[in-house]
N, C-alpha and C positions, 0 to 999 in steps of 0.2 A: 504494500500500500504506500502511495506517495505521501510525503509529509505535507501537511496543510500549513501554509505559512501566511497567515493573515495577521497584519500588525496594525497598531493604532494609527500609524502615519500613512496607511494606504488610503487612497481615494475611493469613495463609495462605488463609483462606476467601475473602477478597476477590479474591486472585489467581486462585483456582480458579473463582470465579463469573465473573470477567471473561474468563478464558482457560482453559476446561475442559481443553484438551489438555495443560495443565501437570501434571495429576494423576499421570500415570505417572512424571514426574520426581520428584515428592514421594515416591511409593512406592519408587522406585529408591534414593533417599537415606534411606529409613526415617523420613521426617518424618510425624508424626501429623497428619492433616488432620481428624480428628474431635474428640477431646478437646483436641488441641493446635492446632486450627484458628484459635483466637483470638490466637495468638502472631504477632509480626512475623517476617518472613523472617530478619532479623538475630538475633533471640532464638532461633529454631529452629535456626539454624546453630550458634550458640554452645552451646546445650543438647545438640546432637547431635554436637558436635566435627566440624563440617563446614567445608569451605572455602567461605566465603560467595561469593567471586568465581566459583568453579566452579558453584555452585548457581544464581547469578544468570544466568550465561551459558547454562546448560542450560534454565532457565525461559524466557529470552528467545528462544532458538532454537525451543523447542516452540511458544511463542505465535506466533512469526513464521511457522513452517511451517503452523500452523493458519490464520493470516490469509491466507496465499497460497493455501491449499486452498479457501477460501471458507467460507461458513456451513455448520455441521453441521445435519443435519436430515433 
C-alpha cells in the first residue's frame, strides 16, 4: 500500500486531485473546495474554526481507504 502523504501546507484542490475520495470529508466539514480550493488545509481549518488534527486524520483515513479499494474507474 502506498503511503498517504497529506500535510497541512497542501492546497485543498491538490489534495482532492491526488485523493478524490477526500471530497466528502471536505463537504462534511463545510470546507469550500471551489472558491476556497486554493487555500492550504491549515488556513481552511483556521478560517472555519476546525480542529486541524481531526481534519487531517479524516482526510488520511479517506485517502487510505480509497488506496486499499484500488483505482476508481
